[in-house]
C-alpha positions, 0 to 999 in steps of 0.5 A: 376346536375353533371355540377353544381357540377363540377362548384361548385368544380372548384370554391372551388379549385380556392378559395383554390388556391387564399388563398394559394398564399398569395400576401400581409400582412394579419390582422392575421399576424399583430395581431400575430406579435403584440402578439409575438414580445414583448415576443421575445424582452424579450427572445432574450434580445433585447435592443434599438440600437441592430441589428436583422434579420428577416429571411424568413420575408414574407410580413414584419409584424415581420420586422416592429414590430421589427423595432419599438422595436429597435428604430431609433438607431437599425437595422433590416435586412429582408430577403426572397427568394420570389420575391413577398415578396422582392418587398412587403418588399421594398415597405413597407420600402419605403412608411413608410420611415423605414430607419432602415430596410435593405431588402436582397434577400436570396438564398436557401443555404444562408441568404446573411446577412453580417458576424457578423452583428446580435445580434439576428435572428428570423426564423419564419414559414420558417425553414420547407421550408429549402431545404438546412438546413445545409448550411443555419444554417452555414450562420445563425451562421456566421451572429450572433455576439458572444453571439448572439441568434437565435429563430426558430419558427415553427410548427410540421408536420400536419397530412396527409400532404406531405413534401414540394418539395425538403425538407428532408423526416424526417420532416414527413409532412408539418411542422418540429418536434422541435427535428429535429430543435434542432438536426440540429441547435444544431450541430452548435449553443448551444441549450438554451431551447425549448418552445413547446407552443409558442403563442397559439393565433397566426397563424399558429396554434401549434407553438413552439420556439427553442432558440439557442446561439452562443458561 
């Protein structure tokens, strides 16, 4: 009986590990991007032909959806630090012939985006993983054009969770309080508004959005 219980526990552990280690784009992410991007277009005042960066782009759901909105005269930079994510982004842009998308491998302290390249930048479900937020915020600001906008989309710390390795303890768990985002990014860019309930039907749950503008 104990052996069977041990095997069952091992199966649960392996399933949980496999789920945690995402290796491809999910239907939930595609659905969330379809819901959120039209709202982002309005909030960020995006128009065809503009240039946007998707920082922490993951497997590309928001990158591809933004590219559709900006049209053939627009441009999207997709950045990430994960090798699997970078490989997936390059693969999907080649397969779908997305000539308006540039994939950039970022670093923990820099987006590696060109200076003054973006009309807007989106950081979704990534800020709570920043281990060097001050350096990254300066890098984000340097990539924005004057008047450019930055949208940080994230979730508050989950109860009874640990702060990711290397991340500041003031996050209070896995996630980040919106007040922390406002304070840290607001030291460099102008805080415009905070939406405490950004997209209730999106995943992950309980998302907020904090909007900033470069003077």
